[in-house]
C-alpha positions in Angstrom: 0.0 0.0 0.0 1.3 3.5 -0.7 2.5 4.7 2.7 5.8 5.7 4.3 7.0 2.1 3.9 6.8 1.9 0.1 9.5 3.3 -2.2 7.1 4.5 -4.9 4.8 6.6 -2.6 4.8 10.4 -2.9 3.6 12.1 0.3 1.6 15.3 0.0 1.0 17.2 3.3 -1.8 19.7 3.3 -3.1 21.9 6.1 -6.5 22.0 7.9 -7.6 25.1 5.9 -6.0 24.3 2.6 -8.0 25.1 -0.6 -7.1 21.6 -2.0 -7.1 18.7 0.5 -7.7 15.3 -1.0 -9.7 15.2 -4.3 -6.7 15.9 -6.6 -7.4 16.5 -10.2 -4.4 18.4 -11.7 -0.7 18.5 -11.2 2.3 20.4 -12.6 5.9 21.1 -11.5 8.2 24.1 -11.5 11.5 22.8 -10.1 11.2 21.6 -6.5 7.6 23.0 -6.3 4.5 21.0 -7.0 1.2 22.7 -8.0 -2.0 20.9 -7.5 -5.7 21.5 -8.3 -8.8 20.0 -6.8 -12.2 19.6 -8.2 -14.0 21.1 -5.2 -12.0 24.3 -4.8 -11.7 27.7 -6.5 -7.9 27.9 -6.4 -4.7 26.0 -6.6 -2.1 25.0 -4.0 1.7 25.0 -4.1 3.7 22.5 -2.1 7.5 22.5 -1.5 9.7 19.5 -1.8 10.7 18.3 1.7 13.0 15.5 3.0 11.2 12.2 3.1 10.1 10.8 6.4 10.5 7.1 5.5 11.2 5.0 2.5 8.7 7.0 0.3 10.1 8.4 -2.9 9.2 12.0 -2.4 7.5 14.3 0.1 5.9 17.7 -0.4 4.4 20.1 2.1 4.5 23.6 3.5 1.4 24.2 1.4 0.3 27.7 0.2 -3.1 28.6 -1.2 -3.6 30.7 -4.3 -7.3 31.6 -4.6 -8.4 32.3 -8.1 -10.4 35.3 -6.9 -7.2 37.0 -6.0 -5.8 36.6 -9.5 -8.8 36.9 -11.9 -12.2 38.6 -12.2 -14.1 35.3 -12.0 -17.4 34.7 -14.0 -19.0 33.2 -10.8 -18.8 34.0 -7.1 -15.4 33.9 -5.4 -16.4 31.0 -3.2 -18.1 29.0 -6.0 -16.1 25.9 -7.0 -14.3 26.0 -10.3 -14.1 22.2 -10.7 -10.6 22.6 -12.0 -9.6 19.5 -14.0 -6.6 20.3 -16.1 -3.3 22.1 -15.4 -0.1 22.8 -17.3 3.0 25.0 -17.0 4.2 26.7 -20.1 6.2 29.8 -20.9 6.0 31.3 -17.4 2.3 30.7 -17.0 0.3 28.1 -15.0 -2.7 27.2 -17.2 -5.9 25.9 -15.6 -9.2 24.7 -17.1 -12.5 23.9 -15.4 -14.8 21.0 -16.5 -17.2 23.4 -18.3 -19.9 20.9 -17.7 -23.3 20.8 -15.9 -23.8 18.9 -12.7 -26.7 16.8 -11.4 -27.6 16.4 -7.8 -27.3 12.9 -6.4 -29.7 10.8 -4.4 -28.9 10.4 -0.7 -29.6 7.3 1.4 -31.2 9.3 4.2 -33.8 11.0 2.0 -37.3 10.0 1.1 -37.9 8.6 -2.4 -39.8 11.7 -3.6 -37.1 14.0 -2.3 -34.4 12.0 -4.1 -36.4 12.0 -7.3 -36.5 15.8 -7.1 -32.7 15.9 -6.4 -31.9 13.6 -9.3 -33.9 15.9 -11.7 -32.1 19.0 -10.7 -29.3 20.1 -13.1 -27.3 23.3 -12.5 -24.1 25.1 -13.6 -21.5 26.7 -11.4 -20.3 29.8 -13.3 -16.6 29.2 -12.4 -16.7 25.8 -14.1 -16.5 27.5 -17.5 -13.1 28.8 -16.8 -10.0 28.7 -19.0 -7.1 30.9 -17.7 -3.4 31.5 -17.7 -1.8 32.7 -14.5 1.6 34.4 -14.5 4.3 32.9 -12.3 7.2 34.9 -10.8 9.5 34.5 -7.8 8.8 36.5 -4.6 11.4 38.1 -2.5 12.5 34.7 -1.1 12.8 33.3 -4.6 9.7 31.1 -4.3 7.4 30.8 -7.3 4.1 32.5 -6.9 1.0 33.2 -9.0 0.3 36.9 -9.5 -2.4 39.0 -11.2 0.2 41.0 -13.0 4.0 40.2 -13.2 6.7 42.8 -13.2 7.4 42.1 -16.8 3.9 43.0 -17.8 2.4 39.5 -18.1 -1.2 39.4 -16.8 -3.6 36.8 -15.6 -6.2 36.2 -18.3 -9.2 34.1 -18.9 -11.2 33.2 -21.9 -13.9 35.7 -22.6 -17.2 34.7 -21.2 -19.6 34.9 -18.2 -21.2 32.6 -15.7 -23.3 30.9 -18.4 -21.1 30.7 -21.5 -17.7 31.6 -23.0 -16.1 31.6 -26.4 -15.5 27.9 -26.3 -19.0 26.8 -25.4 -20.4 29.2 -28.1 -18.1 27.6 -30.7 -19.4 24.1 -29.6 -23.1 25.0 -29.4 -23.9 24.0 -33.0 -21.2 21.4 -33.3 -22.7 18.1 -34.7 -20.7 15.9 -32.3 -20.6 17.9 -29.1 -23.4 20.5 -29.3 -26.1 18.0 -28.2 -24.1 17.0 -25.2 -23.6 20.6 -23.8 -27.0 20.3 -22.0 -26.1 16.9 -20.4 -24.3 16.8 -17.1 -20.7 15.6 -17.2 -21.3 12.5 -15.0 -24.0 11.4 -17.4 -21.6 11.2 -20.4 -22.2 14.9 -21.1 -19.6 17.5 -22.0 -16.8 17.3 -19.5 -13.2 18.7 -19.9 -10.7 16.8 -17.7 -7.3 17.2 -19.5 -5.1 20.1 -20.6 -1.9 20.2 -22.6 -0.2 23.4 -23.9 2.1 23.9 -26.9 2.7 27.6 -27.4 -0.6 29.2 -28.2 -2.2 25.9 -29.1 -4.2 24.1 -26.4 -5.5 20.6 -26.3 -8.5 19.9 -24.1 -9.2 16.3 -23.3 -12.8 15.2 -22.9 -13.9 12.7 -20.3 -17.2 12.9 -22.1 -18.9 12.4 -24.3 -17.4 9.2 -25.6 -19.1 8.5 -29.0 -19.4 4.9 -30.0 -16.2 4.2 -28.1 -14.3 7.2 -29.5 -12.8 9.7 -27.1 -12.0 13.2 -28.1 -9.4 16.0 -27.8 -10.4 19.6 -28.8 -7.6 21.7 -30.3 -7.9 25.5 -30.0 -5.6 28.4 -30.3 -5.8 31.5 -28.1 -4.2 35.0 -27.9 -4.4 37.8 -25.4 -6.6 40.8 -26.4 -6.8 43.4 -23.7 -7.7 41.8 -20.4 -9.0 38.5 -22.0 -8.1 35.5 -24.0 -9.8 35.1 -27.4 -10.0 32.2 -29.7 -7.9 32.5 -32.9 -8.9 30.9 -36.2 -6.8 27.8 -36.9 -7.1 28.1 -40.7 -8.0 30.5 -43.5 -11.6 29.2 -43.3 -11.9 30.7 -39.8 -12.3 27.4 -37.9 -12.0 27.9 -34.2 -11.5 24.3 -33.2 -10.2 21.0 -34.5 -11.4 17.6 -33.3 -9.2 14.6 -32.7 -11.0 11.3 -32.0 -8.9 8.7 -30.1 -9.4 5.0 -29.7 -9.0 4.5 -26.0 -11.1 1.3 -25.7 -14.2 3.2 -24.7 -12.5 5.2 -21.9 -12.7 9.0 -21.5 -9.7 11.3 -21.0 -8.8 12.1 -17.4 -5.6 14.0 -18.0 -3.0 14.9 -20.7 0.6 15.9 -20.7 3.4 16.3 -23.3 6.7 14.5 -22.7 9.0 15.7 -25.4 7.1 15.2 -28.7 4.9 12.5 -27.3 1.5 13.0 -25.7 0.4 10.8 -22.8 -3.3 10.3 -22.0 -4.6 9.2 -18.7 -8.0 7.5 -19.4 -10.8 6.1 -17.3 -14.6 5.6 -17.3 -16.6 8.5 -18.5 -19.4 8.0 -16.0 -19.5 7.1 -12.3 -18.1 3.6 -12.7 -15.4 1.5 -11.1 -13.4 0.5 -14.1 -10.1 0.4 -15.8 -7.7 3.4 -15.6 -4.9 3.3 -18.2 -2.2 5.5 -19.7 -2.0 5.7 -23.5 0.8 7.2 -25.6 0.4 9.1 -28.8 3.9 9.0 -30.3 5.2 12.1 -32.0 1.9 13.9 -31.3 3.4 17.3 -31.1 4.8 17.5 -34.7 1.8 15.6 -36.0 -0.6 18.2 -34.5 1.6 21.1 -35.8 1.5 19.7 -39.4 -2.2 18.8 -39.4 -4.7 20.9 -41.3 -7.7 18.5 -41.2 -10.7 19.7 -39.1 -11.4 16.2 -37.8 -8.9 13.3 -37.4 -9.2 9.8 -36.1 -6.2 8.3 -34.2 -6.4 4.6 -33.6 -2.7 3.8 -33.5 -2.1 4.7 -29.8 0.0 2.5 -27.6 -0.9 1.5 -24.0 1.9 2.3 -21.5 0.5 1.0 -18.2 -2.7 0.0 -16.4 -3.3 1.6 -13.0 -5.0 0.1 -9.9 -8.2 1.5 -8.6 -10.7 0.8 -5.8 -14.5 0.7 -5.6 -15.5 4.4 -5.3 -11.9 5.3 -4.3 -8.4 5.8 -5.6 -9.4 7.1 -9.0 -6.3 8.4 -10.9 -7.1 11.9 -12.0 -3.8 13.7 -12.6 -0.5 12.7 -14.3 2.6 14.7 -15.1 6.3 14.2 -15.7 8.7 14.7 -12.8 11.6 17.1 -13.4 14.8 15.2 -14.0 16.3 16.5 -10.8 13.5 14.9 -8.8 13.4 11.6 -10.7 17.1 10.7 -10.6 17.3 11.4 -14.3 15.0 8.4 -14.9 11.7 9.3 -16.8 9.0 9.2 -14.2 5.3 10.2 -13.8 3.6 11.5 -10.7 0.1 10.1 -10.5 -2.4 11.7 -8.1 -5.8 10.4 -7.1 -9.4 11.6 -6.5 -11.3 10.0 -3.6 -8.2 8.6 -1.9 -9.0 5.5 0.2 -7.6 4.7 3.7 -4.5 3.1 2.0 -3.7 6.5 0.5 -4.1 8.6 3.6 -2.0 9.3 6.7 -4.2 11.2 9.1 -6.6 13.9 8.1 -4.4 16.1 6.0 -1.9 13.9 4.2 -2.5 11.9 1.0 -0.3 9.8 -1.2 0.3 9.7 -4.9 2.5 7.3 -6.9 5.9 7.6 -8.6 5.9 5.5 -11.8 8.8 4.9 -14.1 8.3 5.0 -17.8 10.3 4.6 -21.0 
């Protein structure tokens, strides 16, 4: 079990009032510093690398909160969750994306049948879920990386133009023949649900947990630029297309996270709905140059390779975030950090400490 007696365990120590505590959904590194997102918060946390306390591979702690309301003018209320699901570091920015999806209330075992029927019929949208933003990073007086609203070199925190109901991305998808019909369906019902983010310059890849269409999962490719205080979508071709679609054969699984490793794209995949099922990592070899050269509005990629299958529990230990470790932390051996949503007792140490995994890869 991943605890202080296993050599592949990564220990994350949070604090009683931390924005992010256990349901981890995004991860990225800057040197010895780990940034994490959770799907129940409206902010991100930064943890420092610390000396291990046992045989575990790595330990991170001394957590610091960065509320998004301090960095951006949010579309929703400051205390309304953003359901952050994807995170990436590129060119001095931390990029974050919310699920963009609707949510449905769940039935509760202590409620009457009629009350649960009403709950199950209630669909809503938290305005901060429709958030796509880049946050400048710069060192403070102690040399520690921080997120700021405006950096000294002029870089500013920006989000995709929109409000609590819609943004430029959801407008571009509203009439899309593949995804338009799913925009009104909650994410947990195989509706529209972004859970992965990878960044290559101004090009962004958004990985969809749902919908999965006849077994085909999808990535959305967009390009953005800063205009004034906002991000805008940039046409990808002379025809004015604002997005490209890449359908992937992931054996019926939806995308849970994305990250580039060199030219390759790694895809963490799991069930699109609330199921206890396989969680696997797939590799798209040479994806970066392939994407740069592509001009087709829709592509189908079936020739992906499977790298590893990850363990999972029943209602617990769902792998939600994957990223490369910096070489200095991995001993120069290519390695992933994998973090989990709904950690079970085997991934906890007390109330405020959870464990991820260090996995070697080729």
